[in-house]
Residue frames as qw, qx, qy, qz and C-alpha x, y, z in Angstrom:
[[0.661, 0.299, 0.665, -0.179, 10.44, -13.91, 107.05],
 [0.147, -0.178, 0.675, 0.701, 10.90, -14.71, 103.38],
 [0.600, 0.395, 0.111, -0.687, 8.25, -14.04, 100.82],
 [0.394, 0.020, 0.883, 0.253, 7.19, -17.11, 98.75],
 [0.515, 0.418, -0.144, -0.734, 5.59, -16.57, 95.32],
 [0.720, 0.135, 0.677, -0.067, 3.80, -19.60, 93.99],
 [0.189, -0.138, 0.684, 0.691, 4.56, -20.51, 90.33],
 [0.141, 0.559, 0.780, 0.244, 0.86, -20.84, 89.46],
 [0.051, -0.848, -0.310, 0.427, 0.30, -17.26, 90.71],
 [0.156, -0.552, 0.396, 0.717, 3.02, -15.97, 88.42],
 [0.205, 0.133, 0.825, 0.510, 1.57, -17.88, 85.49],
 [0.072, 0.770, 0.634, -0.014, -1.76, -16.06, 86.06],
 [0.167, -0.800, -0.059, 0.573, -0.08, -12.63, 86.47],
 [0.295, -0.224, 0.553, 0.747, 1.81, -12.67, 83.13],
 [0.136, 0.468, 0.730, 0.479, -1.41, -12.87, 80.95],
 [0.127, -0.874, -0.419, 0.213, -3.02, -10.17, 83.08],
 [0.269, -0.654, 0.188, 0.681, -0.07, -7.85, 82.52],
 [0.250, 0.047, 0.695, 0.672, -0.09, -8.67, 78.76],
 [0.035, 0.686, 0.704, 0.180, -3.81, -7.94, 78.59],
 [0.184, -0.853, -0.219, 0.436, -3.35, -4.61, 80.37],
 [0.303, -0.408, 0.415, 0.755, -0.63, -3.65, 77.95],
 [0.183, 0.305, 0.756, 0.550, -2.85, -4.50, 74.96],
 [0.044, -0.806, -0.588, 0.045, -5.75, -2.49, 76.37],
 [0.244, -0.764, -0.002, 0.597, -3.62, 0.56, 77.08],
 [0.268, -0.215, 0.576, 0.742, -1.97, 0.49, 73.64],
 [0.125, 0.518, 0.759, 0.374, -5.34, 0.02, 71.87],
 [0.097, -0.864, -0.436, 0.232, -6.84, 2.94, 73.79],
 [0.261, -0.623, 0.214, 0.706, -3.91, 5.24, 72.97],
 [0.235, 0.060, 0.709, 0.662, -4.19, 4.29, 69.28],
 [0.032, 0.688, 0.707, 0.163, -7.97, 5.00, 69.25],
 [0.183, -0.846, -0.206, 0.456, -7.49, 8.36, 71.01],
 [0.290, -0.417, 0.423, 0.750, -4.78, 9.33, 68.53],
 [0.188, 0.280, 0.772, 0.538, -6.94, 8.39, 65.54],
 [0.045, -0.806, -0.588, 0.053, -9.92, 10.30, 66.87],
 [0.234, -0.763, 0.032, 0.601, -7.79, 13.39, 67.55],
 [0.277, -0.191, 0.596, 0.729, -6.22, 13.17, 64.09],
 [0.133, 0.497, 0.768, 0.381, -9.61, 12.89, 62.49],
 [0.100, -0.874, -0.402, 0.254, -11.01, 15.88, 64.33],
 [0.257, -0.651, 0.232, 0.676, -7.96, 18.01, 63.50],
 [0.258, 0.045, 0.706, 0.658, -8.13, 17.00, 59.82],
 [0.079, 0.717, 0.668, 0.185, -11.83, 17.94, 59.59],
 [0.176, -0.878, -0.188, 0.403, -11.16, 21.35, 61.22],
 [0.266, -0.577, 0.409, 0.655, -8.28, 22.02, 58.91],
 [0.678, 0.592, 0.001, -0.436, -9.99, 20.67, 55.86],
 [0.022, 0.529, -0.818, -0.226, -7.44, 18.02, 55.13],
 [0.910, 0.137, -0.067, -0.385, -8.67, 15.07, 53.14],
 [0.557, -0.472, 0.679, 0.072, -6.86, 11.82, 54.08],
 [0.754, 0.278, 0.578, 0.142, -7.77, 10.15, 50.80],
 [0.358, 0.893, -0.099, -0.253, -6.46, 12.96, 48.56],
 [0.173, 0.709, -0.659, -0.184, -3.95, 11.75, 46.00],
 [0.502, -0.161, 0.848, -0.063, -4.76, 8.11, 46.47],
 [0.383, 0.184, -0.669, -0.610, -5.44, 6.05, 43.40],
 [0.689, 0.051, 0.537, -0.484, -8.64, 3.94, 43.48],
 [0.030, 0.130, -0.901, -0.412, -8.71, 0.73, 41.46],
 [0.666, -0.048, -0.271, -0.694, -11.83, -0.62, 39.89],
 [0.689, -0.207, 0.616, -0.321, -13.41, -3.66, 41.42],
 [0.256, 0.301, -0.846, -0.359, -12.62, -6.88, 39.73],
 [0.780, 0.015, 0.302, -0.548, -15.55, -9.19, 39.24],
 [0.085, 0.276, -0.929, -0.230, -14.87, -12.86, 38.54],
 [0.780, 0.086, 0.087, -0.613, -17.69, -14.85, 37.25],
 [0.188, -0.300, 0.932, 0.081, -17.14, -18.62, 37.53],
 [0.671, 0.348, 0.532, -0.382, -20.59, -19.54, 36.20],
 [0.410, 0.108, 0.726, 0.542, -20.80, -21.10, 32.81],
 [0.270, 0.240, -0.173, -0.916, -22.33, -18.91, 30.10],
 [0.669, 0.331, 0.510, -0.428, -25.74, -19.89, 28.90],
 [0.600, 0.228, 0.674, 0.366, -26.29, -21.52, 25.53],
 [0.303, 0.902, 0.306, 0.041, -27.75, -18.30, 24.05],
 [0.174, -0.907, 0.292, 0.247, -24.62, -16.45, 24.97],
 [0.567, -0.261, 0.682, 0.380, -22.42, -19.21, 23.43],
 [0.538, 0.551, 0.594, 0.233, -24.46, -19.12, 20.21],
 [0.165, 0.983, 0.077, -0.027, -24.24, -15.34, 19.92],
 [0.371, -0.737, 0.469, 0.314, -20.48, -15.50, 20.54],
 [0.595, 0.020, 0.705, 0.384, -20.00, -18.12, 17.80],
 [0.426, 0.783, 0.433, 0.134, -22.10, -16.01, 15.39],
 [0.045, -0.966, 0.154, 0.200, -19.92, -13.01, 16.05],
 [0.451, -0.479, 0.640, 0.398, -16.75, -14.97, 15.25],
 [0.565, 0.365, 0.679, 0.294, -18.39, -16.36, 12.02],
 [0.259, 0.939, 0.224, -0.008, -19.34, -12.77, 11.00],
 [0.242, -0.845, 0.369, 0.303, -15.82, -11.53, 11.77],
 [0.550, -0.169, 0.711, 0.405, -14.29, -14.32, 9.68],
 [0.494, 0.627, 0.563, 0.213, -16.64, -13.58, 6.78],
 [0.084, 0.987, 0.001, -0.138, -15.79, -9.81, 6.91],
 [0.356, -0.664, 0.536, 0.382, -12.06, -10.65, 6.82],
 [0.598, 0.175, 0.713, 0.322, -12.55, -13.02, 3.85],
 [0.374, 0.832, 0.397, 0.101, -14.35, -10.28, 1.95],
 [0.122, -0.925, 0.213, 0.292, -11.56, -7.79, 2.59],
 [0.496, -0.338, 0.667, 0.441, -9.06, -10.06, 0.89]]
C-alpha cells in the first residue's frame, strides 16, 4: 500500500517546522546570553568598558517665544556696537 500525503497537510507542516526552529534558536540565544552575563558578573568583566557614549541630541521644533527673539536681537545689537567701538 502506498502512502499518500495531502498537499494541504504539507502546507501546514512547513510553518510548524519553521516555528519550532525559531523557538529553539531563540531559546539557545537566551540561554547563552544569561550564561555569559552570569560568568561576566562572577569574573568582574564589564561589557560596557571602553565604549564611547554620545550625548543625547535634543531637537526642538517649537518656535521661540517673542521674549527670546527680542533678547537675541538685543544681543546682536550689543555685539555690533562693541565691534564698532573697537574700530
